[in-house]
C-alpha positions as CSV (number, residue, x, y, z in Angstrom):
1,X,166.4,61.0,108.8
2,X,168.4,64.0,107.6
3,X,167.7,67.5,108.5
4,X,166.5,67.9,105.1
5,X,163.9,65.3,105.3
6,X,162.6,66.6,108.8
7,X,162.5,70.1,107.2
8,X,160.3,68.6,104.1
9,X,158.1,66.7,106.6
10,X,157.6,70.1,108.7
11,X,156.6,71.6,105.5
12,X,154.1,68.9,104.9
13,X,152.9,68.8,108.5
14,X,152.3,72.7,108.4
15,X,150.5,72.7,105.0
16,X,148.5,69.7,106.2
17,X,147.5,71.7,109.5
18,X,146.8,74.9,108.0
19,X,144.4,72.8,105.4
20,X,142.6,71.3,108.5
21,X,142.5,74.5,109.9
22,X,141.0,76.2,107.0
23,X,138.3,73.4,106.6
24,X,137.4,73.7,110.1
25,X,136.7,77.6,109.3
26,X,134.7,76.8,106.6
27,X,132.9,74.4,108.2
28,X,132.1,76.6,111.0
29,X,131.6,79.4,108.4
30,X,128.7,77.2,106.7
31,X,127.2,76.5,109.9
32,X,127.1,80.5,110.4
33,X,125.7,81.0,107.0
34,X,123.1,78.3,107.3
35,X,122.0,79.6,110.6
36,X,121.7,83.0,109.4
37,X,119.6,81.8,106.6
38,X,117.5,79.9,109.3
39,X,116.9,83.2,111.0
40,X,116.1,85.5,107.9
41,X,113.6,82.6,106.8
42,X,112.0,82.9,110.4
43,X,111.7,86.8,110.3
44,X,110.4,86.6,107.0
45,X,107.7,84.1,107.9
46,X,107.1,86.7,111.0
47,X,106.5,89.5,108.6
48,X,104.3,87.5,106.2
49,X,102.2,86.7,109.2
50,X,102.1,90.5,110.2
51,X,101.2,91.2,106.9
52,X,98.5,88.4,106.6
53,X,97.2,89.7,110.1
54,X,96.8,93.2,108.6
55,X,95.3,92.2,105.4
56,X,92.8,89.9,107.3
57,X,92.0,92.9,109.5
58,X,91.4,95.3,106.5
59,X,89.3,92.5,104.7
60,X,87.2,92.6,107.7
61,X,86.2,96.3,107.6
62,X,84.9,96.1,104.1
63,X,85.0,92.5,102.8
64,X,84.1,93.6,99.3
65,X,87.0,95.6,99.0
66,X,90.3,94.2,97.7
67,X,92.9,94.3,100.2
68,X,95.2,97.2,99.4
69,X,93.8,98.0,95.9
70,X,96.9,100.0,95.1
71,X,96.3,102.7,92.1
72,X,99.3,103.3,89.8
73,X,99.5,106.7,87.6
74,X,102.0,107.0,85.5
75,X,103.9,110.6,85.6
76,X,106.0,112.0,82.8
77,X,107.7,115.5,83.0
78,X,110.2,117.1,80.7
79,X,112.8,119.1,82.9
80,X,115.5,121.0,81.0
81,X,115.1,118.7,77.8
82,X,115.1,115.8,80.1
83,X,112.6,113.4,80.4
84,X,111.6,112.1,83.9
85,X,109.2,109.2,84.4
86,X,107.8,107.8,87.8
87,X,104.8,106.0,89.2
88,X,102.4,107.6,92.0
89,X,101.1,104.9,94.1
90,X,97.8,105.7,96.0
91,X,95.4,103.5,98.2
92,X,98.1,102.7,100.8
93,X,99.1,105.2,103.2
94,X,97.0,108.8,103.1
95,X,100.0,110.5,105.1
96,X,102.7,109.4,102.8
97,X,103.6,109.9,99.2
98,X,104.5,106.6,97.6
99,X,106.3,106.8,94.4
100,X,108.1,104.1,92.2
101,X,111.0,105.1,90.0
102,X,113.9,103.3,88.1
103,X,117.1,102.9,89.9
104,X,118.8,103.2,85.9
105,X,119.1,99.2,85.6
106,X,115.4,98.7,85.1
107,X,114.6,97.8,88.8
108,X,112.0,99.5,90.7
109,X,112.9,101.6,93.8
110,X,110.0,102.5,96.2
111,X,110.0,106.1,97.5
112,X,108.3,106.9,100.8
113,X,107.8,110.5,101.9
114,X,105.5,112.3,104.2
115,X,103.0,114.6,102.5
116,X,103.9,118.3,102.7
117,X,102.1,120.1,105.7
118,X,101.7,123.7,106.2
119,X,102.2,123.8,110.1
120,X,105.5,122.7,111.8
121,X,103.3,120.3,114.1
122,X,101.4,118.7,111.1
123,X,104.9,118.5,109.6
124,X,106.5,116.5,112.3
125,X,103.5,114.3,113.1
126,X,103.3,113.3,109.4
127,X,107.0,112.5,109.8
128,X,106.4,110.4,112.8
129,X,103.5,108.4,111.5
130,X,105.3,108.0,107.9
131,X,108.6,107.1,109.8
132,X,106.6,104.2,112.0
133,X,104.9,102.6,108.9
134,X,107.5,103.0,106.4
135,X,108.7,99.6,106.4
136,X,105.3,98.2,106.0
137,X,104.3,100.6,103.2
138,X,107.5,99.5,101.4
139,X,106.6,96.0,102.1
140,X,103.3,96.0,100.7
141,X,104.2,98.2,97.8
142,X,106.7,95.7,96.7
143,X,104.5,92.6,97.2
144,X,101.5,94.2,95.6
145,X,102.8,96.6,92.7
146,X,106.4,95.4,91.8
147,X,106.3,91.7,92.7
148,X,109.6,91.1,90.8
149,X,108.5,93.0,87.9
150,X,111.0,95.8,86.2
151,X,110.0,99.4,86.0
152,X,109.0,99.2,82.4
153,X,106.4,96.1,83.3
154,X,104.9,98.2,86.0
155,X,104.7,101.4,84.0
156,X,102.9,99.3,81.4
157,X,100.3,98.2,84.4
158,X,99.8,101.7,85.4
159,X,99.1,103.1,81.9
160,X,96.8,100.3,81.7
161,X,95.1,101.4,85.0
162,X,95.1,104.8,83.8
163,X,93.4,104.1,80.6
164,X,90.5,102.2,82.3
165,X,90.0,105.2,84.8
166,X,89.7,107.6,81.9
167,X,87.7,105.2,80.2
168,X,85.6,104.7,83.2
169,X,85.3,108.6,83.9
170,X,84.1,109.5,80.1
171,X,82.3,106.4,79.6
172,X,78.8,108.3,79.3
173,X,80.0,111.1,77.2
174,X,79.4,110.9,73.4
175,X,82.2,111.7,71.3
176,X,82.3,114.9,69.1
177,X,80.9,114.2,65.9
178,X,82.5,115.8,62.8
179,X,80.5,116.9,59.8
180,X,82.1,115.4,56.6
181,X,80.8,116.7,52.9
182,X,79.9,113.8,51.0
183,X,79.9,113.8,47.1
184,X,77.3,112.0,45.8
185,X,78.0,110.2,42.3
186,X,75.0,109.4,40.1
187,X,74.7,107.1,37.7
188,X,73.6,107.7,34.1
189,X,70.5,106.0,33.3
């Protein structure tokens, strides 16, 4: 064999060795991804278990009440000529203000902030309570209100809920009547 053939073989051997190493790395990476996916699945199952336990406990306190019956209220305001829309969520956390907004692409973003307090002690208390339960509040809001819907879809649901609340509030009232003058036309006999 000549030196040139040996160099060609070494290049082929180097390429084969590099391919073997890359294949081994890819195989290990796939195992790592599969393991990570499995761990994520286990964590999601644990979160579902915790949420179902909480839901069962809430349902036991009042068996007739729906678990986490979220009231969605659409809000539209105009600031400096710009129209802004969001949805206020109530019925979940009395210490927090939960809002749904559009992220600009149509997806829903959940905002959880402590309610305002007059004293520093109350503010610290609300911050601590809401901070501890923020993840659960977001998870329940996403599961119950958003559930893969776009902002416009959730907005339509909130509008329908608002309409039902208005109808229920004013159901026993009689609408005002407008007097109209009617012109009677008589036929000649």
